[in-house]
PDBQT receptor file of N, H, CA, C and O in Angstrom, charges set to zero:
ATOM      1  N   MET A   1       0.822  -1.194  -0.015  1.00  0.00    +0.000 N 
ATOM      2  CA  MET A   1      -0.003   0.005   0.019  1.00  0.00    +0.000 C 
ATOM      3  C   MET A   1       0.859   1.241   0.009  1.00  0.00    +0.000 C 
ATOM      4  O   MET A   1       0.545   2.189  -0.711  1.00  0.00    +0.000 OA
ATOM      5  N   TYR A   2       1.925   1.276   0.770  1.00  0.00    +0.000 N 
ATOM      6  H   TYR A   2       2.180   0.506   1.355  1.00  0.00    +0.000 HD
ATOM      7  CA  TYR A   2       2.775   2.447   0.834  1.00  0.00    +0.000 C 
ATOM      8  C   TYR A   2       3.941   2.283  -0.123  1.00  0.00    +0.000 C 
ATOM      9  O   TYR A   2       4.399   1.164  -0.360  1.00  0.00    +0.000 OA
ATOM     10  N   SER A   3       4.420   3.371  -0.668  1.00  0.00    +0.000 N 
ATOM     11  H   SER A   3       4.048   4.280  -0.475  1.00  0.00    +0.000 HD
ATOM     12  CA  SER A   3       5.560   3.288  -1.561  1.00  0.00    +0.000 C 
ATOM     13  C   SER A   3       6.837   3.350  -0.706  1.00  0.00    +0.000 C 
ATOM     14  O   SER A   3       6.788   3.758   0.455  1.00  0.00    +0.000 OA
ATOM     15  N   LYS A   4       7.965   2.948  -1.277  1.00  0.00    +0.000 N 
ATOM     16  H   LYS A   4       8.004   2.616  -2.220  1.00  0.00    +0.000 HD
ATOM     17  CA  LYS A   4       9.204   2.943  -0.533  1.00  0.00    +0.000 C 
ATOM     18  C   LYS A   4       9.592   4.317  -0.132  1.00  0.00    +0.000 C 
ATOM     19  O   LYS A   4       9.453   5.260  -0.910  1.00  0.00    +0.000 OA
ATOM     20  N   GLY A   5      10.096   4.460   1.115  1.00  0.00    +0.000 N 
ATOM     21  H   GLY A   5      10.209   3.693   1.747  1.00  0.00    +0.000 HD
ATOM     22  CA  GLY A   5      10.574   5.740   1.585  1.00  0.00    +0.000 C 
ATOM     23  C   GLY A   5       9.549   6.650   2.233  1.00  0.00    +0.000 C 
ATOM     24  O   GLY A   5       9.880   7.733   2.716  1.00  0.00    +0.000 OA
ATOM     25  N   THR A   6       8.283   6.195   2.241  1.00  0.00    +0.000 N 
ATOM     26  H   THR A   6       8.015   5.315   1.849  1.00  0.00    +0.000 HD
ATOM     27  CA  THR A   6       7.240   7.010   2.962  1.00  0.00    +0.000 C 
ATOM     28  C   THR A   6       6.878   6.384   4.233  1.00  0.00    +0.000 C 
ATOM     29  O   THR A   6       6.832   5.160   4.358  1.00  0.00    +0.000 OA
ATOM     30  N   SER A   7       6.611   7.232   5.209  1.00  0.00    +0.000 N 
ATOM     31  H   SER A   7       6.648   8.226   5.108  1.00  0.00    +0.000 HD
ATOM     32  CA  SER A   7       6.242   6.677   6.556  1.00  0.00    +0.000 C 
ATOM     33  C   SER A   7       4.727   6.520   6.601  1.00  0.00    +0.000 C 
ATOM     34  O   SER A   7       3.988   7.034   5.761  1.00  0.00    +0.000 OA
ATOM     35  N   ASP A   8       4.297   5.774   7.637  1.00  0.00    +0.000 N 
ATOM     36  H   ASP A   8       4.897   5.356   8.319  1.00  0.00    +0.000 HD
ATOM     37  CA  ASP A   8       2.865   5.615   7.827  1.00  0.00    +0.000 C 
ATOM     38  C   ASP A   8       2.183   6.916   8.118  1.00  0.00    +0.000 C 
ATOM     39  O   ASP A   8       1.049   7.132   7.689  1.00  0.00    +0.000 OA
ATOM     40  N   LYS A   9       2.863   7.812   8.856  1.00  0.00    +0.000 N 
ATOM     41  H   LYS A   9       3.783   7.636   9.204  1.00  0.00    +0.000 HD
ATOM     42  CA  LYS A   9       2.254   9.108   9.219  1.00  0.00    +0.000 C 
ATOM     43  C   LYS A   9       2.059   9.955   7.973  1.00  0.00    +0.000 C 
ATOM     44  O   LYS A   9       1.024  10.611   7.851  1.00  0.00    +0.000 OA
ATOM     45  N   THR A  10       2.993   9.971   7.055  1.00  0.00    +0.000 N 
ATOM     46  H   THR A  10       3.833   9.438   7.154  1.00  0.00    +0.000 HD
ATOM     47  CA  THR A  10       2.826  10.767   5.808  1.00  0.00    +0.000 C 
ATOM     48  C   THR A  10       1.649  10.266   4.967  1.00  0.00    +0.000 C 
ATOM     49  O   THR A  10       0.854  11.034   4.425  1.00  0.00    +0.000 OA
ATOM     50  N   CYS A  11       1.584   8.939   4.893  1.00  0.00    +0.000 N 
ATOM     51  H   CYS A  11       2.230   8.315   5.333  1.00  0.00    +0.000 HD
ATOM     52  CA  CYS A  11       0.435   8.392   4.063  1.00  0.00    +0.000 C 
ATOM     53  C   CYS A  11      -0.905   8.627   4.725  1.00  0.00    +0.000 C 
ATOM     54  O   CYS A  11      -1.906   8.832   4.039  1.00  0.00    +0.000 OA
ATOM     55  N   PHE A  12      -0.942   8.600   6.092  1.00  0.00    +0.000 N 
ATOM     56  H   PHE A  12      -0.128   8.434   6.649  1.00  0.00    +0.000 HD
ATOM     57  CA  PHE A  12      -2.181   8.861   6.770  1.00  0.00    +0.000 C 
ATOM     58  C   PHE A  12      -2.696  10.253   6.475  1.00  0.00    +0.000 C 
ATOM     59  O   PHE A  12      -3.875  10.430   6.168  1.00  0.00    +0.000 OA
ATOM     60  N   PHE A  13      -1.809  11.255   6.568  1.00  0.00    +0.000 N 
ATOM     61  H   PHE A  13      -0.851  11.111   6.818  1.00  0.00    +0.000 HD
ATOM     62  CA  PHE A  13      -2.217  12.624   6.295  1.00  0.00    +0.000 C 
ATOM     63  C   PHE A  13      -2.596  12.806   4.851  1.00  0.00    +0.000 C 
ATOM     64  O   PHE A  13      -3.505  13.586   4.564  1.00  0.00    +0.000 OA
ATOM     65  N   TYR A  14      -1.958  12.139   3.938  1.00  0.00    +0.000 N 
ATOM     66  H   TYR A  14      -1.220  11.506   4.172  1.00  0.00    +0.000 HD
ATOM     67  CA  TYR A  14      -2.282  12.220   2.518  1.00  0.00    +0.000 C 
ATOM     68  C   TYR A  14      -3.701  11.708   2.253  1.00  0.00    +0.000 C 
ATOM     69  O   TYR A  14      -4.452  12.360   1.528  1.00  0.00    +0.000 OA
ATOM     70  N   TYR A  15      -4.076  10.600   2.801  1.00  0.00    +0.000 N 
ATOM     71  H   TYR A  15      -3.466  10.070   3.390  1.00  0.00    +0.000 HD
ATOM     72  CA  TYR A  15      -5.401  10.040   2.618  1.00  0.00    +0.000 C 
ATOM     73  C   TYR A  15      -6.433  10.779   3.452  1.00  0.00    +0.000 C 
ATOM     74  O   TYR A  15      -7.584  10.871   3.025  1.00  0.00    +0.000 OA
ATOM     75  N   TYR A  16      -6.105  11.284   4.560  1.00  0.00    +0.000 N 
ATOM     76  H   TYR A  16      -5.170  11.210   4.907  1.00  0.00    +0.000 HD
ATOM     77  CA  TYR A  16      -7.037  11.977   5.447  1.00  0.00    +0.000 C 
ATOM     78  C   TYR A  16      -7.562  13.227   4.790  1.00  0.00    +0.000 C 
ATOM     79  O   TYR A  16      -8.740  13.549   4.943  1.00  0.00    +0.000 OA
ATOM     80  N   PHE A  17      -6.733  13.938   4.066  1.00  0.00    +0.000 N 
ATOM     81  H   PHE A  17      -5.776  13.676   3.941  1.00  0.00    +0.000 HD
ATOM     82  CA  PHE A  17      -7.162  15.195   3.476  1.00  0.00    +0.000 C 
ATOM     83  C   PHE A  17      -7.766  15.024   2.082  1.00  0.00    +0.000 C 
ATOM     84  O   PHE A  17      -8.053  16.015   1.411  1.00  0.00    +0.000 OA
ATOM     85  N   GLN A  18      -7.957  13.824   1.653  1.00  0.00    +0.000 N 
ATOM     86  H   GLN A  18      -7.724  13.018   2.198  1.00  0.00    +0.000 HD
ATOM     87  CA  GLN A  18      -8.660  13.548   0.386  1.00  0.00    +0.000 C 
ATOM     88  C   GLN A  18     -10.140  13.286   0.673  1.00  0.00    +0.000 C 
ATOM     89  O   GLN A  18     -10.623  12.166   0.511  1.00  0.00    +0.000 OA
ATOM     90  N   VAL A  19     -10.816  14.279   1.079  1.00  0.00    +0.000 N 
ATOM     91  H   VAL A  19     -10.423  15.190   1.211  1.00  0.00    +0.000 HD
ATOM     92  CA  VAL A  19     -12.241  14.163   1.422  1.00  0.00    +0.000 C 
ATOM     93  C   VAL A  19     -13.072  14.503   0.184  1.00  0.00    +0.000 C 
ATOM     94  O   VAL A  19     -12.818  15.522  -0.458  1.00  0.00    +0.000 OA
ATOM     95  N   PRO A  20     -14.039  13.691  -0.160  1.00  0.00    +0.000 N 
ATOM     96  CA  PRO A  20     -14.797  13.976  -1.385  1.00  0.00    +0.000 C 
ATOM     97  C   PRO A  20     -15.729  15.163  -1.134  1.00  0.00    +0.000 C 
ATOM     98  O   PRO A  20     -16.174  15.380  -0.006  1.00  0.00    +0.000 OA
ATOM     99  N   SER A  21     -16.016  15.914  -2.166  1.00  0.00    +0.000 N 
ATOM    100  H   SER A  21     -15.655  15.738  -3.081  1.00  0.00    +0.000 HD
ATOM    101  CA  SER A  21     -16.979  17.012  -2.138  1.00  0.00    +0.000 C 
ATOM    102  C   SER A  21     -18.346  16.476  -2.497  1.00  0.00    +0.000 C 
ATOM    103  O   SER A  21     -18.536  15.921  -3.579  1.00  0.00    +0.000 OA
ATOM    104  N   ILE A  22     -19.308  16.640  -1.590  1.00  0.00    +0.000 N 
ATOM    105  H   ILE A  22     -19.154  17.091  -0.711  1.00  0.00    +0.000 HD
ATOM    106  CA  ILE A  22     -20.663  16.139  -1.810  1.00  0.00    +0.000 C 
ATOM    107  C   ILE A  22     -21.561  17.346  -1.995  1.00  0.00    +0.000 C 
ATOM    108  O   ILE A  22     -21.529  18.283  -1.197  1.00  0.00    +0.000 OA
ATOM    109  N   ALA A  23     -22.360  17.320  -3.046  1.00  0.00    +0.000 N 
ATOM    110  H   ALA A  23     -22.386  16.558  -3.694  1.00  0.00    +0.000 HD
ATOM    111  CA  ALA A  23     -23.299  18.420  -3.284  1.00  0.00    +0.000 C 
ATOM    112  C   ALA A  23     -24.746  17.842  -3.376  1.00  0.00    +0.000 C 
ATOM    113  O   ALA A  23     -24.956  16.728  -3.856  1.00  0.00    +0.000 OA
ATOM    114  N   VAL A  24     -25.697  18.621  -2.912  1.00  0.00    +0.000 N 
ATOM    115  H   VAL A  24     -25.527  19.526  -2.522  1.00  0.00    +0.000 HD
ATOM    116  CA  VAL A  24     -27.113  18.283  -3.042  1.00  0.00    +0.000 C 
ATOM    117  C   VAL A  24     -27.741  19.387  -3.875  1.00  0.00    +0.000 C 
ATOM    118  O   VAL A  24     -27.636  20.566  -3.540  1.00  0.00    +0.000 OA
ATOM    119  N   LEU A  25     -28.388  19.001  -4.953  1.00  0.00    +0.000 N 
ATOM    120  H   LEU A  25     -28.473  18.043  -5.225  1.00  0.00    +0.000 HD
ATOM    121  CA  LEU A  25     -28.956  19.973  -5.909  1.00  0.00    +0.000 C 
ATOM    122  C   LEU A  25     -30.436  19.701  -6.050  1.00  0.00    +0.000 C 
ATOM    123  O   LEU A  25     -30.864  18.549  -6.129  1.00  0.00    +0.000 OA
ATOM    124  N   GLY A  26     -31.219  20.773  -6.082  1.00  0.00    +0.000 N 
ATOM    125  H   GLY A  26     -30.871  21.708  -6.019  1.00  0.00    +0.000 HD
ATOM    126  CA  GLY A  26     -32.647  20.653  -6.373  1.00  0.00    +0.000 C 
ATOM    127  C   GLY A  26     -32.975  21.377  -7.673  1.00  0.00    +0.000 C 
ATOM    128  O   GLY A  26     -32.558  22.511  -7.910  1.00  0.00    +0.000 OA
ATOM    129  N   SER A  27     -33.735  20.676  -8.500  1.00  0.00    +0.000 N 
ATOM    130  H   SER A  27     -34.073  19.755  -8.308  1.00  0.00    +0.000 HD
ATOM    131  CA  SER A  27     -34.098  21.302  -9.790  1.00  0.00    +0.000 C 
ATOM    132  C   SER A  27     -35.270  22.245  -9.646  1.00  0.00    +0.000 C 
ATOM    133  O   SER A  27     -35.926  22.307  -8.606  1.00  0.00    +0.000 OA
ATOM    134  N   GLY A  28     -35.514  22.971 -10.705  1.00  0.00    +0.000 N 
ATOM    135  H   GLY A  28     -34.981  22.921 -11.550  1.00  0.00    +0.000 HD
ATOM    136  CA  GLY A  28     -36.584  23.976 -10.697  1.00  0.00    +0.000 C 
ATOM    137  C   GLY A  28     -37.979  23.348 -10.713  1.00  0.00    +0.000 C 
ATOM    138  O   GLY A  28     -38.148  22.133 -10.818  1.00  0.00    +0.000 OA
ATOM    139  N   GLY A  29     -38.924  24.198 -10.610  1.00  0.00    +0.000 N 
ATOM    140  H   GLY A  29     -38.787  25.184 -10.525  1.00  0.00    +0.000 HD
ATOM    141  CA  GLY A  29     -40.314  23.770 -10.580  1.00  0.00    +0.000 C 
ATOM    142  C   GLY A  29     -41.118  24.740  -9.784  1.00  0.00    +0.000 C 
ATOM    143  O   GLY A  29     -41.005  25.952  -9.969  1.00  0.00    +0.000 OA
ATOM    144  N   GLY A  30     -41.912  24.239  -8.920  1.00  0.00    +0.000 N 
ATOM    145  H   GLY A  30     -42.003  23.254  -8.770  1.00  0.00    +0.000 HD
ATOM    146  CA  GLY A  30     -42.741  25.082  -8.074  1.00  0.00    +0.000 C 
ATOM    147  C   GLY A  30     -42.849  24.539  -6.672  1.00  0.00    +0.000 C 
ATOM    148  O   GLY A  30     -41.858  24.119  -6.075  1.00  0.00    +0.000 OA
ATOM    149  N   PHE A  31     -44.048  24.549  -6.156  1.00  0.00    +0.000 N 
ATOM    150  H   PHE A  31     -44.853  24.891  -6.641  1.00  0.00    +0.000 HD
ATOM    151  CA  PHE A  31     -44.252  24.074  -4.776  1.00  0.00    +0.000 C 
ATOM    152  C   PHE A  31     -43.876  22.627  -4.630  1.00  0.00    +0.000 C 
ATOM    153  O   PHE A  31     -43.322  22.237  -3.602  1.00  0.00    +0.000 OA
ATOM    154  N   ARG A  32     -44.157  21.824  -5.620  1.00  0.00    +0.000 N 
ATOM    155  H   ARG A  32     -44.607  22.141  -6.455  1.00  0.00    +0.000 HD
ATOM    156  CA  ARG A  32     -43.820  20.379  -5.592  1.00  0.00    +0.000 C 
ATOM    157  C   ARG A  32     -42.300  20.177  -5.495  1.00  0.00    +0.000 C 
ATOM    158  O   ARG A  32     -41.847  19.303  -4.756  1.00  0.00    +0.000 OA
ATOM    159  N   ALA A  33     -41.529  20.950  -6.210  1.00  0.00    +0.000 N 
ATOM    160  H   ALA A  33     -41.898  21.660  -6.810  1.00  0.00    +0.000 HD
ATOM    161  CA  ALA A  33     -40.081  20.852  -6.148  1.00  0.00    +0.000 C 
ATOM    162  C   ALA A  33     -39.554  21.253  -4.805  1.00  0.00    +0.000 C 
ATOM    163  O   ALA A  33     -38.603  20.647  -4.310  1.00  0.00    +0.000 OA
ATOM    164  N   MET A  34     -40.155  22.281  -4.183  1.00  0.00    +0.000 N 
ATOM    165  H   MET A  34     -40.927  22.773  -4.585  1.00  0.00    +0.000 HD
ATOM    166  CA  MET A  34     -39.765  22.708  -2.874  1.00  0.00    +0.000 C 
ATOM    167  C   MET A  34     -40.027  21.601  -1.825  1.00  0.00    +0.000 C 
ATOM    168  O   MET A  34     -39.171  21.306  -0.991  1.00  0.00    +0.000 OA
ATOM    169  N   VAL A  35     -41.192  21.017  -1.887  1.00  0.00    +0.000 N 
ATOM    170  H   VAL A  35     -41.888  21.256  -2.565  1.00  0.00    +0.000 HD
ATOM    171  CA  VAL A  35     -41.526  19.981  -0.927  1.00  0.00    +0.000 C 
ATOM    172  C   VAL A  35     -40.656  18.748  -1.152  1.00  0.00    +0.000 C 
ATOM    173  O   VAL A  35     -40.279  18.074  -0.193  1.00  0.00    +0.000 OA
ATOM    174  N   SER A  36     -40.333  18.445  -2.417  1.00  0.00    +0.000 N 
ATOM    175  H   SER A  36     -40.639  18.992  -3.196  1.00  0.00    +0.000 HD
ATOM    176  CA  SER A  36     -39.472  17.297  -2.728  1.00  0.00    +0.000 C 
ATOM    177  C   SER A  36     -38.049  17.560  -2.131  1.00  0.00    +0.000 C 
ATOM    178  O   SER A  36     -37.500  16.707  -1.434  1.00  0.00    +0.000 OA
ATOM    179  N   LEU A  37     -37.513  18.668  -2.399  1.00  0.00    +0.000 N 
ATOM    180  H   LEU A  37     -37.959  19.361  -2.966  1.00  0.00    +0.000 HD
ATOM    181  CA  LEU A  37     -36.154  18.983  -1.869  1.00  0.00    +0.000 C 
ATOM    182  C   LEU A  37     -36.175  18.999  -0.345  1.00  0.00    +0.000 C 
ATOM    183  O   LEU A  37     -35.211  18.549   0.275  1.00  0.00    +0.000 OA
ATOM    184  N   SER A  38     -37.199  19.483   0.257  1.00  0.00    +0.000 N 
ATOM    185  H   SER A  38     -37.982  19.849  -0.247  1.00  0.00    +0.000 HD
ATOM    186  CA  SER A  38     -37.286  19.491   1.720  1.00  0.00    +0.000 C 
ATOM    187  C   SER A  38     -37.286  18.027   2.255  1.00  0.00    +0.000 C 
ATOM    188  O   SER A  38     -36.614  17.719   3.240  1.00  0.00    +0.000 OA
ATOM    189  N   GLY A  39     -38.016  17.183   1.615  1.00  0.00    +0.000 N 
ATOM    190  H   GLY A  39     -38.562  17.433   0.815  1.00  0.00    +0.000 HD
ATOM    191  CA  GLY A  39     -38.049  15.767   2.008  1.00  0.00    +0.000 C 
ATOM    192  C   GLY A  39     -36.724  15.084   1.821  1.00  0.00    +0.000 C 
ATOM    193  O   GLY A  39     -36.333  14.263   2.651  1.00  0.00    +0.000 OA
ATOM    194  N   VAL A  40     -36.015  15.398   0.745  1.00  0.00    +0.000 N 
ATOM    195  H   VAL A  40     -36.333  16.064   0.071  1.00  0.00    +0.000 HD
ATOM    196  CA  VAL A  40     -34.701  14.830   0.503  1.00  0.00    +0.000 C 
ATOM    197  C   VAL A  40     -33.725  15.330   1.577  1.00  0.00    +0.000 C 
ATOM    198  O   VAL A  40     -32.938  14.541   2.099  1.00  0.00    +0.000 OA
ATOM    199  N   LEU A  41     -33.763  16.588   1.906  1.00  0.00    +0.000 N 
ATOM    200  H   LEU A  41     -34.403  17.229   1.482  1.00  0.00    +0.000 HD
ATOM    201  CA  LEU A  41     -32.864  17.138   2.926  1.00  0.00    +0.000 C 
ATOM    202  C   LEU A  41     -33.117  16.522   4.311  1.00  0.00    +0.000 C 
ATOM    203  O   LEU A  41     -32.172  16.264   5.057  1.00  0.00    +0.000 OA
ATOM    204  N   CYS A  42     -34.379  16.290   4.651  1.00  0.00    +0.000 N 
ATOM    205  H   CYS A  42     -35.147  16.500   4.045  1.00  0.00    +0.000 HD
ATOM    206  CA  CYS A  42     -34.728  15.639   5.900  1.00  0.00    +0.000 C 
ATOM    207  C   CYS A  42     -34.229  14.208   5.913  1.00  0.00    +0.000 C 
ATOM    208  O   CYS A  42     -33.696  13.755   6.926  1.00  0.00    +0.000 OA
ATOM    209  N   ALA A  43     -34.389  13.483   4.813  1.00  0.00    +0.000 N 
ATOM    210  H   ALA A  43     -34.822  13.851   3.990  1.00  0.00    +0.000 HD
ATOM    211  CA  ALA A  43     -33.908  12.112   4.743  1.00  0.00    +0.000 C 
ATOM    212  C   ALA A  43     -32.411  12.050   4.832  1.00  0.00    +0.000 C 
ATOM    213  O   ALA A  43     -31.878  11.164   5.499  1.00  0.00    +0.000 OA
ATOM    214  N   LEU A  44     -31.712  12.952   4.191  1.00  0.00    +0.000 N 
ATOM    215  H   LEU A  44     -32.145  13.672   3.649  1.00  0.00    +0.000 HD
ATOM    216  CA  LEU A  44     -30.242  12.969   4.284  1.00  0.00    +0.000 C 
ATOM    217  C   LEU A  44     -29.766  13.329   5.666  1.00  0.00    +0.000 C 
ATOM    218  O   LEU A  44     -28.732  12.849   6.129  1.00  0.00    +0.000 OA
ATOM    219  N   LYS A  45     -30.546  14.200   6.336  1.00  0.00    +0.000 N 
ATOM    220  H   LYS A  45     -31.386  14.590   5.960  1.00  0.00    +0.000 HD
ATOM    221  CA  LYS A  45     -30.183  14.512   7.740  1.00  0.00    +0.000 C 
ATOM    222  C   LYS A  45     -30.398  13.308   8.647  1.00  0.00    +0.000 C 
ATOM    223  O   LYS A  45     -29.596  13.064   9.549  1.00  0.00    +0.000 OA
ATOM    224  N   ASP A  46     -31.441  12.573   8.425  1.00  0.00    +0.000 N 
ATOM    225  H   ASP A  46     -32.092  12.772   7.693  1.00  0.00    +0.000 HD
ATOM    226  CA  ASP A  46     -31.691  11.381   9.260  1.00  0.00    +0.000 C 
ATOM    227  C   ASP A  46     -30.610  10.323   9.036  1.00  0.00    +0.000 C 
ATOM    228  O   ASP A  46     -30.296   9.568   9.956  1.00  0.00    +0.000 OA
ATOM    229  N   MET A  47     -30.027  10.252   7.812  1.00  0.00    +0.000 N 
ATOM    230  H   MET A  47     -30.282  10.866   7.064  1.00  0.00    +0.000 HD
ATOM    231  CA  MET A  47     -28.987   9.278   7.497  1.00  0.00    +0.000 C 
ATOM    232  C   MET A  47     -27.597   9.825   7.811  1.00  0.00    +0.000 C 
ATOM    233  O   MET A  47     -26.598   9.152   7.556  1.00  0.00    +0.000 OA
ATOM    234  N   SER A  48     -27.521  11.031   8.356  1.00  0.00    +0.000 N 
ATOM    235  H   SER A  48     -28.333  11.577   8.563  1.00  0.00    +0.000 HD
ATOM    236  CA  SER A  48     -26.256  11.729   8.661  1.00  0.00    +0.000 C 
ATOM    237  C   SER A  48     -25.391  11.989   7.455  1.00  0.00    +0.000 C 
ATOM    238  O   SER A  48     -24.176  12.145   7.584  1.00  0.00    +0.000 OA
ATOM    239  N   VAL A  49     -25.994  12.039   6.285  1.00  0.00    +0.000 N 
ATOM    240  H   VAL A  49     -26.981  11.912   6.181  1.00  0.00    +0.000 HD
ATOM    241  CA  VAL A  49     -25.264  12.339   5.078  1.00  0.00    +0.000 C 
ATOM    242  C   VAL A  49     -25.203  13.863   4.895  1.00  0.00    +0.000 C 
ATOM    243  O   VAL A  49     -24.236  14.372   4.328  1.00  0.00    +0.000 OA
ATOM    244  N   LEU A  50     -26.213  14.592   5.363  1.00  0.00    +0.000 N 
ATOM    245  H   LEU A  50     -26.999  14.178   5.824  1.00  0.00    +0.000 HD
ATOM    246  CA  LEU A  50     -26.240  16.036   5.260  1.00  0.00    +0.000 C 
ATOM    247  C   LEU A  50     -25.092  16.700   5.966  1.00  0.00    +0.000 C 
ATOM    248  O   LEU A  50     -24.622  17.765   5.567  1.00  0.00    +0.000 OA
ATOM    249  N   ASP A  51     -24.628  16.031   7.063  1.00  0.00    +0.000 N 
ATOM    250  H   ASP A  51     -25.009  15.166   7.387  1.00  0.00    +0.000 HD
ATOM    251  CA  ASP A  51     -23.488  16.574   7.811  1.00  0.00    +0.000 C 
ATOM    252  C   ASP A  51     -22.204  16.566   6.955  1.00  0.00    +0.000 C 
ATOM    253  O   ASP A  51     -21.281  17.341   7.206  1.00  0.00    +0.000 OA
ATOM    254  N   CYS A  52     -22.160  15.714   5.984  1.00  0.00    +0.000 N 
ATOM    255  H   CYS A  52     -22.910  15.084   5.780  1.00  0.00    +0.000 HD
ATOM    256  CA  CYS A  52     -20.950  15.584   5.145  1.00  0.00    +0.000 C 
ATOM    257  C   CYS A  52     -21.009  16.407   3.855  1.00  0.00    +0.000 C 
ATOM    258  O   CYS A  52     -20.029  16.472   3.113  1.00  0.00    +0.000 OA
ATOM    259  N   THR A  53     -22.146  17.028   3.594  1.00  0.00    +0.000 N 
ATOM    260  H   THR A  53     -22.942  16.976   4.197  1.00  0.00    +0.000 HD
ATOM    261  CA  THR A  53     -22.241  17.777   2.343  1.00  0.00    +0.000 C 
ATOM    262  C   THR A  53     -21.489  19.085   2.402  1.00  0.00    +0.000 C 
ATOM    263  O   THR A  53     -21.456  19.758   3.432  1.00  0.00    +0.000 OA
ATOM    264  N   MET A  54     -20.886  19.434   1.286  1.00  0.00    +0.000 N 
ATOM    265  H   MET A  54     -20.912  18.887   0.449  1.00  0.00    +0.000 HD
ATOM    266  CA  MET A  54     -20.158  20.696   1.203  1.00  0.00    +0.000 C 
ATOM    267  C   MET A  54     -21.013  21.809   0.609  1.00  0.00    +0.000 C 
ATOM    268  O   MET A  54     -20.868  22.975   0.976  1.00  0.00    +0.000 OA
ATOM    269  N   TYR A  55     -21.919  21.438  -0.326  1.00  0.00    +0.000 N 
ATOM    270  H   TYR A  55     -22.036  20.491  -0.624  1.00  0.00    +0.000 HD
ATOM    271  CA  TYR A  55     -22.686  22.433  -1.048  1.00  0.00    +0.000 C 
ATOM    272  C   TYR A  55     -24.142  21.994  -1.120  1.00  0.00    +0.000 C 
ATOM    273  O   TYR A  55     -24.429  20.811  -1.302  1.00  0.00    +0.000 OA
ATOM    274  N   THR A  56     -25.050  22.932  -0.981  1.00  0.00    +0.000 N 
ATOM    275  H   THR A  56     -24.817  23.894  -0.834  1.00  0.00    +0.000 HD
ATOM    276  CA  THR A  56     -26.475  22.685  -1.310  1.00  0.00    +0.000 C 
ATOM    277  C   THR A  56     -26.919  23.824  -2.192  1.00  0.00    +0.000 C 
ATOM    278  O   THR A  56     -26.522  24.974  -2.006  1.00  0.00    +0.000 OA
ATOM    279  N   ALA A  57     -27.755  23.483  -3.162  1.00  0.00    +0.000 N 
ATOM    280  H   ALA A  57     -28.077  22.549  -3.313  1.00  0.00    +0.000 HD
ATOM    281  CA  ALA A  57     -28.258  24.502  -4.062  1.00  0.00    +0.000 C 
ATOM    282  C   ALA A  57     -29.644  24.140  -4.580  1.00  0.00    +0.000 C 
ATOM    283  O   ALA A  57     -29.988  22.965  -4.711  1.00  0.00    +0.000 OA
ATOM    284  N   GLY A  58     -30.401  25.130  -4.860  1.00  0.00    +0.000 N 
ATOM    285  H   GLY A  58     -30.122  26.084  -4.753  1.00  0.00    +0.000 HD
ATOM    286  CA  GLY A  58     -31.737  24.950  -5.431  1.00  0.00    +0.000 C 
ATOM    287  C   GLY A  58     -31.967  25.934  -6.536  1.00  0.00    +0.000 C 
ATOM    288  O   GLY A  58     -31.434  27.043  -6.507  1.00  0.00    +0.000 OA
ATOM    289  N   LEU A  59     -32.739  25.554  -7.494  1.00  0.00    +0.000 N 
ATOM    290  H   LEU A  59     -33.172  24.653  -7.518  1.00  0.00    +0.000 HD
ATOM    291  CA  LEU A  59     -32.992  26.398  -8.656  1.00  0.00    +0.000 C 
ATOM    292  C   LEU A  59     -34.475  26.638  -8.752  1.00  0.00    +0.000 C 
ATOM    293  O   LEU A  59     -35.258  25.689  -8.699  1.00  0.00    +0.000 OA
ATOM    294  N   SER A  60     -34.882  27.881  -8.892  1.00  0.00    +0.000 N 
ATOM    295  H   SER A  60     -34.246  28.651  -8.935  1.00  0.00    +0.000 HD
ATOM    296  CA  SER A  60     -36.269  28.282  -9.080  1.00  0.00    +0.000 C 
ATOM    297  C   SER A  60     -37.137  27.825  -7.892  1.00  0.00    +0.000 C 
ATOM    298  O   SER A  60     -36.896  28.246  -6.760  1.00  0.00    +0.000 OA
ATOM    299  N   GLY A  61     -38.109  26.998  -8.131  1.00  0.00    +0.000 N 
ATOM    300  H   GLY A  61     -38.305  26.657  -9.050  1.00  0.00    +0.000 HD
ATOM    301  CA  GLY A  61     -39.095  26.646  -7.099  1.00  0.00    +0.000 C 
ATOM    302  C   GLY A  61     -38.524  25.866  -5.949  1.00  0.00    +0.000 C 
ATOM    303  O   GLY A  61     -39.030  25.971  -4.832  1.00  0.00    +0.000 OA
ATOM    304  N   SER A  62     -37.485  25.083  -6.178  1.00  0.00    +0.000 N 
ATOM    305  H   SER A  62     -37.074  24.998  -7.085  1.00  0.00    +0.000 HD
ATOM    306  CA  SER A  62     -36.929  24.292  -5.094  1.00  0.00    +0.000 C 
ATOM    307  C   SER A  62     -36.092  25.102  -4.147  1.00  0.00    +0.000 C 
ATOM    308  O   SER A  62     -35.682  24.588  -3.107  1.00  0.00    +0.000 OA
ATOM    309  N   ALA A  63     -35.811  26.390  -4.472  1.00  0.00    +0.000 N 
ATOM    310  H   ALA A  63     -36.144  26.808  -5.318  1.00  0.00    +0.000 HD
ATOM    311  CA  ALA A  63     -35.047  27.284  -3.652  1.00  0.00    +0.000 C 
ATOM    312  C   ALA A  63     -35.912  28.136  -2.724  1.00  0.00    +0.000 C 
ATOM    313  O   ALA A  63     -35.378  28.934  -1.954  1.00  0.00    +0.000 OA
ATOM    314  N   TRP A  64     -37.243  27.983  -2.782  1.00  0.00    +0.000 N 
ATOM    315  H   TRP A  64     -37.677  27.335  -3.408  1.00  0.00    +0.000 HD
ATOM    316  CA  TRP A  64     -38.103  28.765  -1.967  1.00  0.00    +0.000 C 
ATOM    317  C   TRP A  64     -37.789  28.490  -0.552  1.00  0.00    +0.000 C 
ATOM    318  O   TRP A  64     -38.415  29.061   0.341  1.00  0.00    +0.000 OA
TER     319      TRP A  64
């Protein structure tokens, strides 16, 4: 797993800082899009995925 000449500590920090960027996007629409995105955000919060997201965005109706 490690290449020659690298320590365990160096490799740990290299992999530790490679955190994926997670984004949640809501498409446009109206009231239905807003309710849908709200439900998705609640479900992601219940699964503790929302804590890991870096970006959230909504377009048109889902951004109300």
